[in-house]
C-alpha positions as CSV (number, residue, x, y, z in Angstrom):
1,M,-73.7,23.0,-77.8
2,E,-73.9,25.1,-74.7
3,L,-75.8,28.4,-74.7
4,E,-73.5,31.4,-74.6
5,L,-73.9,35.2,-74.2
6,R,-73.3,35.7,-78.0
7,H,-76.2,33.4,-78.7
8,L,-78.5,35.6,-76.6
9,K,-77.3,38.6,-78.4
10,T,-78.1,36.9,-81.7
11,I,-81.6,36.1,-80.6
12,R,-82.1,39.7,-79.5
13,A,-80.8,41.0,-82.8
14,I,-83.2,38.8,-84.8
15,A,-86.2,39.9,-82.6
16,D,-85.2,43.6,-82.9
17,A,-84.7,43.4,-86.7
18,G,-87.9,41.4,-87.3
19,S,-86.3,39.4,-90.1
20,L,-83.3,37.2,-90.7
21,T,-82.2,39.3,-93.6
22,R,-82.1,42.6,-91.6
23,A,-80.5,40.8,-88.6
24,A,-77.8,39.3,-90.7
25,T,-77.0,42.8,-92.1
26,A,-76.8,44.3,-88.6
27,L,-74.6,41.5,-87.4
28,G,-72.3,41.5,-90.4
29,L,-73.2,37.9,-91.4
30,A,-74.5,36.2,-94.5
31,Q,-78.1,35.2,-94.1
32,P,-77.4,31.4,-94.6
33,A,-74.8,31.6,-91.8
34,L,-77.2,33.3,-89.5
35,S,-80.0,30.8,-90.3
36,A,-77.6,27.9,-89.6
37,Q,-76.5,29.5,-86.3
38,L,-80.2,30.0,-85.3
39,K,-81.0,26.3,-86.0
40,R,-78.1,25.3,-83.7
41,I,-79.3,27.6,-80.9
42,E,-82.9,26.2,-81.3
43,R,-81.6,22.6,-81.0
44,A,-79.7,23.6,-77.8
45,L,-82.8,25.1,-76.3
46,G,-85.1,22.3,-77.5
47,G,-87.5,24.1,-79.8
48,E,-88.2,26.8,-82.4
49,L,-87.7,30.4,-81.2
50,F,-89.2,32.2,-84.2
51,E,-91.9,31.5,-86.7
52,R,-90.8,32.3,-90.3
53,G,-93.3,34.1,-92.6
54,R,-93.4,36.1,-95.8
55,H,-93.1,39.3,-93.8
56,G,-90.3,38.3,-91.4
57,V,-90.1,36.4,-88.2
58,R,-92.2,36.4,-85.0
59,A,-91.1,35.0,-81.6
60,T,-92.7,31.7,-80.5
61,A,-93.8,31.2,-76.8
62,L,-90.3,29.6,-76.2
63,G,-88.7,32.6,-78.0
64,E,-90.6,35.1,-75.8
65,L,-89.4,33.2,-72.7
66,V,-85.8,33.4,-73.9
67,L,-86.1,37.0,-74.9
68,E,-87.6,37.9,-71.5
69,R,-84.6,36.3,-69.7
70,S,-82.1,37.9,-72.1
71,R,-83.5,41.4,-71.1
72,I,-82.3,40.6,-67.6
73,V,-79.1,38.7,-68.3
74,L,-77.5,40.9,-71.0
75,P,-77.7,44.2,-69.1
76,A,-76.5,42.5,-65.9
77,V,-73.5,41.1,-67.7
78,T,-72.7,44.5,-69.3
79,E,-73.0,46.2,-65.9
80,L,-70.7,43.5,-64.4
81,Q,-68.1,44.2,-67.1
82,Q,-68.2,47.9,-66.5
83,E,-68.0,47.6,-62.7
84,A,-65.1,45.1,-63.0
85,A,-63.2,47.6,-65.3
86,R,-63.9,50.4,-62.8
87,F,-62.7,48.3,-59.9
88,A,-59.5,47.2,-61.7
89,R,-58.7,50.9,-62.4
90,T,-59.5,51.9,-58.8
91,S,-57.5,49.0,-57.3
92,R,-54.5,50.0,-59.3
93,A,-54.7,53.6,-58.3
94,T,-55.9,53.3,-54.7
95,A,-54.7,51.1,-51.9
96,R,-57.4,49.0,-50.2
97,F,-57.3,47.5,-46.7
98,R,-60.1,45.2,-45.6
99,L,-59.2,44.6,-42.0
100,G,-60.6,42.0,-39.6
101,G,-60.0,41.7,-35.9
102,T,-61.3,40.5,-32.6
103,H,-63.0,43.2,-30.5
104,G,-60.5,45.5,-28.8
105,P,-58.7,48.8,-29.1
106,L,-56.0,47.5,-31.4
107,L,-58.2,47.3,-34.6
108,G,-59.3,50.9,-34.3
109,A,-55.7,52.0,-33.6
110,L,-54.5,50.3,-36.7
111,V,-57.1,52.0,-38.8
112,D,-55.9,55.3,-37.4
113,R,-52.3,54.5,-38.1
114,L,-53.0,53.5,-41.7
115,A,-54.9,56.7,-42.3
116,D,-51.7,58.6,-41.6
117,A,-49.3,56.1,-43.4
118,V,-51.5,55.6,-46.5
119,P,-53.8,58.6,-46.6
120,D,-55.5,57.7,-49.9
121,A,-56.3,54.1,-48.9
122,R,-59.8,52.8,-48.6
123,V,-60.1,51.0,-45.2
124,T,-63.0,48.8,-44.1
125,T,-63.2,46.6,-40.9
126,C,-64.9,43.4,-39.8
127,A,-65.0,42.4,-36.2
128,S,-65.5,38.8,-35.0
129,W,-65.0,36.9,-31.8
130,S,-63.7,33.9,-33.8
131,E,-60.0,33.7,-34.8
132,R,-61.0,30.7,-37.0
133,E,-63.6,32.8,-38.8
134,L,-61.1,35.5,-39.4
135,A,-58.7,33.0,-40.9
136,A,-61.4,31.6,-43.1
137,L,-62.2,35.1,-44.4
138,L,-58.5,35.6,-45.3
139,V,-58.6,32.3,-47.2
140,E,-61.8,33.2,-49.0
141,G,-60.3,36.6,-50.1
142,R,-62.9,38.6,-48.2
143,L,-60.3,40.1,-45.9
144,D,-56.8,41.4,-46.7
145,F,-55.4,41.4,-43.1
146,A,-56.7,40.1,-39.8
147,L,-55.7,40.9,-36.2
148,A,-56.2,37.9,-34.1
149,G,-54.6,36.5,-31.0
150,T,-53.7,33.3,-29.1
151,C,-53.3,32.4,-25.5
152,G,-49.7,32.1,-24.6
153,S,-47.7,30.2,-27.2
154,A,-50.7,28.5,-28.8
155,E,-50.6,28.1,-32.6
156,P,-52.7,30.6,-34.7
157,P,-55.5,29.3,-36.9
158,G,-53.8,27.1,-39.5
159,A,-54.6,27.2,-43.2
160,K,-52.5,26.9,-46.3
161,N,-50.8,30.0,-47.5
162,L,-51.7,32.1,-44.4
163,A,-48.8,33.9,-42.7
164,W,-49.1,35.0,-39.1
165,R,-46.6,37.5,-37.5
166,E,-46.4,38.5,-33.9
167,V,-47.4,42.1,-33.1
168,A,-46.9,42.0,-29.4
169,V,-47.4,39.9,-26.3
170,D,-49.4,41.3,-23.4
171,P,-50.1,40.0,-19.9
172,V,-53.7,39.3,-19.0
173,F,-55.0,41.7,-16.3
174,V,-58.0,41.4,-14.0
175,M,-60.8,44.1,-13.9
176,V,-62.4,44.9,-10.6
177,P,-64.9,47.7,-9.6
178,E,-63.3,50.8,-8.1
179,G,-64.7,50.0,-4.6
180,H,-63.3,46.5,-4.6
181,P,-60.8,45.6,-1.8
182,L,-58.3,44.6,-4.5
183,A,-58.6,47.9,-6.4
184,R,-55.3,49.0,-5.0
185,P,-51.8,49.6,-6.5
186,G,-49.7,46.7,-7.3
187,E,-50.3,43.1,-8.5
188,V,-53.1,40.8,-7.4
189,D,-52.5,37.2,-6.6
190,L,-54.9,34.9,-8.3
191,T,-55.6,33.1,-5.0
192,E,-57.1,36.4,-3.7
193,L,-59.9,36.0,-6.3
194,A,-60.9,32.4,-5.5
195,G,-64.4,33.4,-4.3
196,E,-65.2,35.6,-7.2
197,Q,-67.5,35.2,-10.2
198,W,-65.8,35.9,-13.6
199,A,-66.5,37.5,-16.9
200,C,-64.7,37.5,-20.2
201,V,-65.3,37.9,-23.9
202,P,-65.9,34.7,-25.9
203,G,-63.5,33.1,-28.3
204,D,-62.7,29.8,-30.0
205,G,-59.1,29.4,-28.8
206,C,-57.7,27.8,-25.7
207,F,-58.0,30.8,-23.3
208,G,-60.8,29.3,-21.2
209,D,-58.8,26.1,-20.7
210,C,-55.7,28.1,-19.9
211,F,-57.5,30.2,-17.3
212,T,-59.1,27.1,-15.6
213,A,-55.6,25.5,-15.5
214,A,-54.1,28.7,-13.9
215,C,-56.9,28.7,-11.3
216,A,-56.2,25.0,-10.6
217,R,-52.5,25.7,-10.0
218,A,-53.7,28.5,-7.6
219,G,-55.8,25.9,-5.7
220,F,-59.4,26.7,-6.7
221,T,-62.0,26.2,-9.3
222,P,-63.8,29.3,-10.8
223,R,-67.3,29.7,-9.4
224,R,-68.9,30.9,-12.7
225,M,-67.8,32.4,-16.0
226,Y,-69.9,34.9,-17.9
227,E,-69.0,35.0,-21.6
228,T,-70.4,38.2,-23.1
229,D,-69.6,41.3,-25.2
230,T,-67.3,44.0,-24.0
231,S,-70.0,46.5,-23.0
232,S,-71.8,43.8,-20.9
233,L,-68.6,42.7,-19.4
234,V,-67.8,46.3,-18.3
235,H,-71.3,46.6,-16.8
236,L,-70.9,43.3,-14.8
237,V,-67.7,44.5,-13.4
238,Q,-68.9,48.0,-12.6
239,V,-71.9,46.7,-10.6
240,G,-69.8,44.2,-8.8
241,R,-71.5,41.1,-10.4
242,A,-68.1,39.7,-11.5
243,V,-64.5,40.4,-12.0
244,G,-63.3,40.5,-15.5
245,L,-60.3,39.2,-17.5
246,C,-58.8,41.6,-20.1
247,R,-55.8,42.2,-22.2
248,A,-53.4,44.7,-20.5
249,T,-54.2,47.2,-23.3
250,F,-57.8,47.6,-22.1
251,P,-58.4,51.3,-22.0
252,T,-58.9,53.2,-18.7
253,T,-62.6,53.0,-18.0
254,P,-64.7,54.9,-15.4
255,G,-65.7,52.7,-12.4
256,I,-63.2,50.0,-13.2
257,T,-59.6,49.3,-12.0
258,T,-57.4,46.9,-14.0
259,R,-54.7,45.2,-12.1
260,P,-51.9,42.8,-13.1
261,L,-51.8,39.3,-11.8
262,T,-48.8,38.2,-9.8
263,G,-46.4,36.1,-11.8
264,T,-48.3,36.7,-15.1
265,P,-50.1,33.4,-15.2
266,L,-51.8,34.3,-18.5
267,T,-50.6,36.1,-21.6
268,W,-52.1,37.1,-24.9
269,R,-50.2,37.1,-28.1
270,H,-51.4,39.6,-30.7
271,L,-51.0,38.4,-34.3
272,L,-51.4,39.9,-37.8
273,G,-52.4,37.4,-40.5
274,W,-52.6,37.6,-44.3
275,H,-52.7,35.4,-47.4
276,T,-49.3,35.1,-48.8
277,V,-50.5,34.7,-52.4
278,A,-52.9,37.7,-52.2
279,Q,-50.6,40.2,-50.5
280,R,-47.3,41.7,-51.7
281,A,-44.4,41.4,-49.2
282,E,-43.9,45.1,-48.9
283,T,-47.6,45.8,-48.3
284,A,-47.7,43.2,-45.5
285,A,-44.5,44.7,-44.0
286,T,-46.1,48.1,-43.9
287,V,-49.3,46.9,-42.2
288,L,-47.3,44.8,-39.7
289,E,-45.2,47.9,-38.8
290,Q,-48.3,50.0,-38.4
291,A,-49.9,47.3,-36.2
292,R,-46.9,47.3,-33.9
293,L,-46.9,51.1,-33.7
294,A,-50.6,51.0,-33.0
295,H,-50.1,48.5,-30.2
296,G,-47.5,50.8,-28.6
297,G,-49.9,53.7,-28.7
298,V,-52.7,51.7,-27.2
299,A,-50.4,50.4,-24.4
300,A,-49.3,54.0,-23.6
301,R,-53.0,55.0,-23.0
302,S,-53.5,52.3,-20.4
303,D,-52.4,53.7,-17.0
304,S,-52.2,50.3,-15.3
305,Y,-50.2,48.8,-18.2
306,T,-47.8,51.7,-18.2
307,E,-47.2,51.3,-14.5
308,W,-46.7,47.6,-14.8
309,L,-44.2,48.0,-17.7
310,A,-42.3,50.6,-15.7
311,A,-41.9,48.1,-12.8
312,Q,-40.5,45.3,-15.0
313,P,-36.8,44.6,-15.0
314,V,-34.9,45.8,-18.1
315,P,-33.9,42.7,-20.2
């Protein structure tokens, strides 16, 4: 026999009553039935829990150990049941969006859009450099939706029952300090940057390999690549230590000019992912729509991206 919560409750009832007779009355059982149940519990635990006497029962050393643990376990289980019931009621009444994303303006813009589209929703965010980590969090049920990205046409993180839908495709721009000779209107040819040191944010996709290949096609090998967080990347560019690579939606930043690369040798595909079993189709459609609107708003706030888009031929 395996020990169950009801057995712990029986032991507590006997200890509180001080006798099998009174405990049986409190539990609504016949005393012989309670005595038989206690013997089965004691066999499962490997020893007597109570000493029987003329004036009732008294816990043995083993009984005291079990009672001490039950004082922790039983209230914890009760609290869990109450919290689960509250959560079930809340989740039915209030929408919840646990959003993940790689660092960038799109995640914040999506939160802002959802605040208008679903005003009563509870929204939390989790940022990660790793697209694979975000996919794993979706699989584990710790995220509801994730904004990730891939270089060019590369496949998104694969996992069973995950759906990935395209939000937008952006060109990759280069960031230079305002005083840099290439901080001028128009596109910059990658060959003009052959002597530069570089900086970008880390990731676990193929972007680094794609960048190296683009440089090779342009006839050079990058001197050095700093992989660092966004704030440090901005600093390295502002002080002239490196030129940076960024998505075209990178917001206008003091001391930095972002320029498009001639021929768009690198692109970034924004994706929204979710677990198809955990999310209803209409909810996913709403979040995807808001993500696309969020991207449009972010793009409109980037002066260099707006100029580049205006110069593109109409399809």
